[in-house]
C-alpha positions in Angstrom: 101.3 103.8 86.0 99.9 102.1 89.1 100.6 105.2 91.2 98.6 107.3 88.7 95.6 104.8 88.9 95.7 104.9 92.7 95.8 108.8 92.6 92.8 108.9 90.3 90.9 106.4 92.5 91.8 108.4 95.7 90.7 111.6 94.0 87.4 109.9 93.0 86.7 108.9 96.6 87.5 112.3 98.0 85.1 113.7 95.6 82.4 111.2 96.8 82.9 112.2 100.3 82.6 115.9 99.4 79.3 115.2 97.6 78.0 113.3 100.7 78.8 116.2 102.7 77.0 118.5 100.2 74.0 116.0 100.1 73.7 116.3 104.0 73.8 120.1 103.9 71.1 119.9 101.2 68.9 117.6 103.3 69.3 120.0 106.3 68.3 122.9 104.2 65.2 121.0 102.9 64.3 119.9 106.4 64.8 123.3 108.3 65.6 126.0 105.7 64.8 129.1 107.6 66.3 128.0 110.9 69.5 126.8 109.1 70.1 130.1 107.3 69.4 132.2 110.5 71.8 130.1 112.6 74.5 130.3 109.7 74.1 134.0 109.6 74.2 134.6 113.4 77.2 132.3 113.8 79.1 134.0 110.8 78.1 137.4 112.2 79.3 136.5 115.8 82.6 135.2 114.4 83.3 138.3 112.4 82.5 140.5 115.4 84.7 138.4 117.6 87.6 138.6 115.1 87.0 142.4 114.9 87.2 142.6 118.6 90.4 140.6 118.8 92.0 142.6 116.0 91.3 145.9 117.9 92.6 144.5 121.1 95.8 143.4 119.4 96.1 146.8 117.9 95.6 148.6 121.3 98.2 146.1 123.1 100.9 146.9 120.6 99.9 150.6 120.4 99.7 150.2 116.6 103.6 150.3 116.5 104.5 146.8 115.4 105.2 147.9 111.8 104.4 150.6 109.3 101.8 148.4 107.7 99.8 147.4 110.8 96.1 147.6 109.8 94.6 145.5 112.6 92.6 148.4 113.9 91.0 149.0 110.4 90.6 145.2 109.9 89.0 144.9 113.4 86.5 147.7 112.8 85.6 146.4 109.3 85.2 142.9 110.6 82.9 143.9 113.4 80.8 146.2 111.0 80.5 143.3 108.5 79.5 141.0 111.4 76.7 143.3 112.5 75.5 143.7 108.8 75.5 139.9 108.4 73.4 139.5 111.7 70.8 142.2 110.6 70.5 141.2 106.9 70.3 137.4 107.0 67.6 137.5 104.3 70.0 139.0 101.7 72.6 136.5 102.5 70.2 133.7 101.7 70.1 135.1 98.2 73.8 135.4 97.9 74.1 131.9 99.3 71.9 130.5 96.5 73.9 132.3 93.9 77.2 131.0 95.2 75.9 127.4 95.2 74.6 127.8 91.7 77.9 129.1 90.4 79.6 126.2 92.1 77.3 123.7 90.5 77.8 125.4 87.1 81.5 125.3 87.5 81.4 121.6 88.6 79.2 120.7 85.6 81.5 122.4 83.1 84.4 120.4 84.6 82.4 117.3 84.3 81.5 118.2 80.7 85.2 118.6 79.7 85.9 115.2 81.6 83.2 113.7 79.3 84.8 115.1 76.2 88.2 113.7 77.2 86.5 110.3 77.9 85.1 110.5 74.4 88.4 111.3 72.9 89.9 108.0 74.4 86.9 106.1 73.0 85.4 105.3 76.4 81.8 104.2 76.2 80.9 106.1 79.5 81.5 109.6 78.1 77.7 110.0 77.2 76.7 109.3 80.7 79.0 111.8 82.0 77.9 114.3 79.6 74.2 113.9 80.4 74.9 114.1 84.1 77.0 117.3 83.4 74.1 118.8 81.4 71.6 118.1 84.2 74.0 119.6 86.7 74.4 122.6 84.4 70.6 123.1 84.2 70.3 122.9 88.0 73.1 125.3 88.6 71.6 127.9 86.2 68.2 127.5 87.8 69.7 128.3 91.2 71.6 131.3 89.8 68.7 132.9 87.9 66.1 132.2 90.6 68.2 133.0 93.7 65.1 134.0 95.5 63.7 130.5 95.2 62.9 129.0 98.6 65.9 127.5 100.3 64.3 124.1 100.3 64.6 124.1 96.4 68.2 125.0 96.9 68.5 122.1 99.2 66.8 119.7 96.8 69.0 120.7 94.0 72.1 120.3 96.1 70.9 116.7 96.9 70.3 116.0 93.3 73.7 117.3 92.4 75.4 115.3 95.1 73.7 112.1 93.9 74.7 112.7 90.2 78.3 113.6 91.3 78.5 110.4 93.3 77.2 108.3 90.5 79.7 109.8 88.0 82.6 109.4 90.4 81.7 105.8 90.9 81.6 105.3 87.2 84.9 107.0 87.0 86.6 105.0 89.7 85.3 101.7 88.1 86.8 102.8 84.8 90.2 104.1 85.9 92.0 101.1 84.2 90.6 102.2 80.9 92.1 105.6 81.2 
């Protein structure tokens, strides 16, 4: 039983660290939104182009004969093309980024909601706090999904709010592991 308690606490602390990293990303997005997205797109595009070039070189070096299912030339060309698209269409990627973040927040809020229901089932008094936080997180996530064109600063602020709520809930969880 002690092992299980330690595992739950460790999981809670890992989640807090992840939330802190998420909050830092949110702060950076609020502080310098356009620059951050441009840098991310250019880096991602450059990485994809580099991977593409490496795959093509590997294919040429082996003359494409390493096995029947050697698709390095195709992977290389596709990676380079996708890299070029990423670099030239950074604005579209900002929208996609918002949708991905929103989906992640909604998913996380649903998990938190189920945790709140489990806490209720074991007669824990903290279930209502977890449910309220999960509901707020759900609303934030839906806002980001349905208004993906919102300025990146708003996404950053929502990420910060999500991270703070997640940290609060994890601290409550860690402090109540004994009751579970």
